[in-house]
Every structure is written in structure tokens, then in C-alpha cells.
C-alpha atoms as one frame of an Amber mdcrd trajectory, in Angstrom:
protein
  22.507 -15.570 -78.884  22.780 -19.218 -77.832  23.810 -21.870 -80.201  23.195
 -25.782 -79.945  25.633 -28.006 -81.909  24.623 -31.322 -83.437  26.327 -34.256
 -82.229  25.961 -38.101 -82.636  25.739 -40.156 -79.593  28.446 -42.565 -79.571
  28.171 -44.228 -76.013  26.199 -43.951 -72.904  27.856 -44.274 -69.556  26.542
 -44.738 -66.122  25.094 -41.603 -64.481  23.458 -40.447 -67.788  26.587 -39.295
 -69.302  26.881 -39.735 -73.076  30.043 -39.503 -75.366  28.960 -37.506 -78.457
  30.789 -36.874 -81.613  30.774 -33.620 -83.325  32.497 -34.792 -86.558  36.045
 -33.886 -85.421  35.712 -33.894 -81.647  34.265 -36.194 -79.002  33.065 -34.909
 -75.624  31.110 -35.933 -72.525  27.834 -34.439 -72.259  24.714 -34.717 -69.868
  21.810 -36.844 -71.312  19.322 -35.963 -68.588  16.958 -33.954 -70.804  16.611
 -36.487 -73.755  15.811 -40.220 -74.209  18.428 -41.331 -76.759  20.508 -44.305
 -77.594  23.888 -44.699 -79.543  23.589 -43.492 -82.957  20.980 -40.869 -82.271
  21.742 -37.172 -83.078  21.203 -34.499 -80.521  21.619 -30.814 -80.125  24.138
 -29.921 -77.458  24.203 -26.710 -75.433  26.555 -25.898 -72.532  27.205 -29.673
 -72.064  23.666 -30.787 -71.994  21.916 -32.556 -74.864  18.879 -30.569 -75.097
  16.927 -32.103 -78.000  17.045 -35.306 -80.200  17.016 -34.559 -83.903  16.953
 -36.718 -87.065  20.339 -37.906 -88.624  19.653 -35.932 -91.616  18.958 -32.673
 -89.847  22.178 -33.264 -87.655  24.354 -33.966 -90.659  22.958 -31.068 -92.676
  23.296 -28.574 -89.681  26.964 -30.007 -89.118  27.641 -29.199 -93.051  26.205
 -25.637 -92.686  28.490 -25.090 -89.582  31.538 -26.452 -91.420  30.789 -24.170
 -94.433  30.485 -21.024 -92.175  33.682 -21.857 -90.323  35.378 -22.168 -93.620
  34.080 -18.899 -94.945  35.276 -17.278 -91.790  38.707 -18.598 -92.148  38.931
 -17.308 -95.726  38.048 -13.937 -94.759  40.957 -13.665 -92.173
């Protein structure tokens, strides 16, 4: 199974490289597959932004991931 993670585009650099924020982590990703600007939310898979999504969907999905991670930590 493949998972794409929602992130907010913080900055766009030369060469179609973006700095994205996952909530607790910032990372460089490729923006070749999407047309975005800072403030937009994207789904990131293996270092590529693969789809633009709404801010609401991005924040909601991020919260679901946080809840799943917290539940996994509790079960350890």
C-alpha cells in the first residue's frame, strides 16, 4: 500500500523545488506534477507533490494521521 501525506507549501525555490510543512517537519519536495503557490496544501508521495488538495482536507487528514499515530503509541 502507498500513502501520500498532506503538507502545506511554505516556499517555492528555483528548479521547481518546494519546502513543505507536515505539521512537525519541513522537507524539500519536487513540485513538477502540480501547479501550486505558498499556502496551498498538497499530497506528497516519495518526495513528489502529486496532487493539490483543499486546506480543509489537508488539515483534516493530518489530524486523522495524528490520531492514528497516537493510538499506535498507546498500544505499545
